[in-house]
C-alpha positions as CSV (number, residue, x, y, z in Angstrom):
1,X,58.3,30.7,-17.2
2,X,58.7,34.5,-17.1
3,X,55.1,34.8,-18.7
4,X,53.4,32.5,-16.3
5,X,55.2,34.4,-13.5
6,X,53.6,37.7,-14.7
7,X,50.4,36.1,-15.3
8,X,50.1,34.6,-11.9
9,X,51.2,37.5,-9.7
10,X,50.5,40.5,-12.3
11,X,47.0,39.4,-13.8
12,X,45.8,36.7,-11.9
13,X,45.0,38.7,-8.6
14,X,42.8,41.0,-10.6
15,X,40.9,38.1,-12.0
16,X,40.4,36.6,-8.4
17,X,39.2,40.0,-7.2
18,X,36.8,40.8,-9.9
19,X,35.2,37.2,-9.6
20,X,35.3,37.8,-5.7
21,X,33.6,41.2,-5.7
22,X,31.0,40.5,-9.0
23,X,30.4,37.1,-8.2
24,X,29.3,37.9,-4.6
25,X,27.1,40.4,-5.9
26,X,25.6,38.3,-8.4
27,X,24.9,35.5,-6.1
28,X,23.5,37.8,-3.4
29,X,21.0,39.2,-6.1
30,X,20.1,36.0,-7.7
31,X,20.4,33.4,-5.2
32,X,19.8,34.8,-1.7
33,X,18.3,31.4,-0.4
34,X,21.8,30.0,-0.7
35,X,23.5,32.7,1.1
36,X,24.1,31.1,4.6
37,X,26.8,29.2,6.3
38,X,24.8,25.8,5.9
39,X,25.5,24.8,9.6
40,X,25.6,21.0,10.1
41,X,25.2,21.3,14.0
42,X,21.8,19.6,13.7
43,X,23.1,16.6,12.1
44,X,25.9,16.3,14.3
45,X,27.5,18.6,17.2
46,X,30.8,16.6,18.1
47,X,33.5,19.1,18.7
48,X,31.9,21.8,16.9
49,X,31.7,24.1,20.2
50,X,35.3,24.3,20.4
51,X,36.5,23.7,16.9
52,X,34.5,26.5,15.4
53,X,35.8,29.3,17.5
54,X,39.2,28.3,17.2
55,X,39.1,28.0,13.5
56,X,37.3,31.4,13.2
57,X,39.4,33.3,15.6
58,X,42.5,31.8,13.9
59,X,41.3,32.9,10.2
60,X,40.1,36.2,11.4
61,X,43.4,37.0,13.1
62,X,45.5,35.8,9.8
63,X,43.2,38.1,7.7
64,X,43.5,41.2,9.4
65,X,47.3,40.3,10.2
66,X,48.1,40.1,6.5
67,X,46.1,42.9,5.6
68,X,47.7,45.4,8.1
69,X,51.2,43.7,7.6
70,X,51.4,43.7,3.8
71,X,49.1,47.0,2.8
72,X,50.9,49.3,5.2
73,X,53.6,51.3,3.7
74,X,57.2,50.7,4.6
75,X,57.9,54.3,5.4
76,X,55.4,54.2,8.2
77,X,57.6,51.5,10.0
78,X,60.6,53.3,9.1
79,X,59.1,56.5,10.5
80,X,58.1,54.5,13.8
81,X,61.7,53.2,13.8
82,X,60.5,49.6,13.7
83,X,63.5,47.7,11.8
84,X,62.6,45.5,9.0
85,X,64.0,42.5,10.9
86,X,61.9,43.1,14.0
87,X,58.7,43.5,11.8
88,X,59.4,40.2,10.1
89,X,60.0,38.4,13.5
90,X,56.8,39.9,14.8
91,X,55.0,39.1,11.6
92,X,56.3,35.3,11.9
93,X,55.2,34.9,15.7
94,X,51.8,36.3,15.4
95,X,51.3,34.7,12.0
96,X,52.6,31.4,13.6
97,X,50.4,31.7,16.6
98,X,47.0,32.6,14.6
99,X,47.9,29.9,11.8
100,X,48.4,27.2,14.4
101,X,44.9,28.3,16.1
102,X,43.4,27.9,12.9
103,X,45.1,24.8,11.8
104,X,44.0,23.0,15.0
105,X,40.2,24.3,14.6
106,X,40.4,23.2,11.0
107,X,41.6,19.7,11.5
108,X,39.0,19.1,14.6
109,X,36.3,20.4,11.9
110,X,37.8,18.0,9.1
111,X,37.7,15.0,11.7
112,X,34.2,15.8,12.9
113,X,33.1,16.0,9.4
114,X,34.5,12.8,8.0
115,X,34.1,11.0,11.1
116,X,30.3,11.0,11.0
117,X,28.4,9.1,8.7
118,X,25.5,11.7,8.3
119,X,27.8,14.6,7.9
120,X,30.0,12.9,5.4
121,X,27.1,12.4,3.4
122,X,25.7,15.7,3.6
123,X,29.2,17.2,2.7
124,X,29.0,18.4,-0.8
125,X,31.9,18.7,-3.4
126,X,32.3,22.4,-3.0
127,X,32.6,21.8,1.0
128,X,35.4,19.3,0.5
129,X,37.2,21.5,-2.0
130,X,37.0,24.9,0.3
131,X,38.1,22.8,3.7
132,X,41.1,21.2,1.8
133,X,42.0,24.5,-0.1
134,X,42.1,26.3,3.2
135,X,44.0,23.4,4.8
136,X,46.8,23.5,2.0
137,X,46.6,27.5,2.3
138,X,47.5,27.4,6.0
139,X,50.1,24.6,5.8
140,X,51.9,26.7,3.0
141,X,51.6,29.8,5.3
142,X,53.2,28.0,8.3
143,X,55.8,26.4,6.1
144,X,56.8,29.7,4.9
145,X,57.8,30.6,8.6
146,X,60.6,28.1,8.2
147,X,61.7,29.7,5.1
148,X,61.7,33.2,6.6
149,X,63.7,31.9,9.6
150,X,66.6,31.6,7.1
151,X,66.8,35.3,6.4
152,X,65.8,37.5,9.0
153,X,67.2,40.8,7.3
154,X,63.4,41.5,6.4
155,X,64.1,42.0,2.8
156,X,61.7,39.5,1.3
157,X,59.2,40.8,3.7
158,X,59.4,44.3,2.2
159,X,59.4,42.7,-1.3
160,X,56.0,41.0,-0.4
161,X,54.8,44.2,0.9
162,X,55.9,45.9,-2.2
163,X,54.0,43.3,-4.3
164,X,50.7,43.4,-2.5
165,X,50.6,47.5,-2.5
166,X,51.4,47.7,-6.2
167,X,48.5,45.4,-6.9
168,X,46.2,47.3,-4.8
169,X,47.4,50.6,-6.5
170,X,47.2,49.1,-9.9
171,X,51.1,49.4,-10.8
172,X,52.3,47.2,-13.6
173,X,55.4,46.1,-12.0
174,X,54.0,44.2,-9.4
175,X,54.9,40.8,-10.5
176,X,58.7,41.7,-10.9
177,X,59.1,42.4,-7.2
178,X,58.7,38.7,-6.1
179,X,60.2,36.9,-9.2
180,X,63.0,35.6,-6.9
181,X,60.9,34.6,-4.0
182,X,61.2,31.0,-2.4
183,X,58.6,28.7,-4.0
184,X,56.6,28.3,-0.8
185,X,55.7,32.0,-1.0
186,X,54.6,31.9,-4.5
187,X,52.4,28.7,-3.7
188,X,51.0,30.4,-0.5
189,X,50.2,33.6,-2.6
190,X,48.6,31.6,-5.5
191,X,46.3,29.6,-2.9
192,X,45.5,32.5,-1.0
193,X,44.3,34.5,-4.2
194,X,42.7,31.5,-5.3
195,X,40.2,31.5,-2.1
196,X,39.0,34.7,-3.5
197,X,38.2,33.2,-6.9
198,X,36.2,30.5,-5.3
199,X,34.5,32.5,-2.5
200,X,31.3,33.4,-4.3
201,X,30.7,29.8,-5.3
202,X,30.7,28.2,-1.8
203,X,29.5,28.8,1.8
204,X,32.2,31.5,2.4
205,X,29.8,34.0,1.3
206,X,28.2,34.1,4.9
207,X,31.7,36.0,5.7
208,X,29.9,39.1,4.3
209,X,27.2,38.8,6.7
210,X,29.4,38.6,9.4
211,X,30.9,42.1,8.5
212,X,27.4,43.2,8.0
213,X,26.2,42.4,11.3
214,X,28.7,45.1,12.7
215,X,26.1,47.6,11.5
216,X,23.7,46.4,14.2
217,X,25.8,48.2,16.6
218,X,24.7,51.7,15.2
219,X,21.2,51.0,14.8
220,X,18.4,52.8,16.8
221,X,16.7,50.7,19.6
222,X,13.7,48.7,18.7
223,X,10.7,49.7,20.8
224,X,8.7,46.9,22.1
225,X,5.3,47.5,23.9
226,X,3.1,45.4,25.7
227,X,-0.7,45.2,24.7
């Protein structure tokens, strides 16, 4: 079991990130015509107008919340005088709110997609994998809040922060920090890392285009003259 744990939380993160980055570059270089969100609004609008914003707001909130919460060094929180228990409580509340918003939006998207015969037939195997994988990851994340409520001292949160920071700084002892973490946390981490692994092979690549759209804010105005 030790070797499995070491692989999943000490080696697998780098495999997932390598596939995420290199796979995205290769797909952009070789298959640009497939680089799109594959919108299905033309086939059936349904509750898309409400479900899509809910899902995207929730997911974006979770992404940046995880990034800031896990990658901010502990000494910064200590310097600011924020107790570990208070940070854990804030993370639980913020994660619970954003996770619930994303979950409601996702369930509406799933209901819309599988209730419509046209959409169901147009849904590829990759689409089903992505939607169900995100659903499972969200449910595990929300379930981890229940587990966190049983130990509000912030100790497990600090260990998870240490694990993430050890991974991004290429330190070899990352996996050992969470060897005693509850199973729900480990499953959530595995599912989250695996999203990066399957990312380049699915419609999720359109996320890159969303980040790239920010560059339009700094571009010069386009001059349009009449004849």
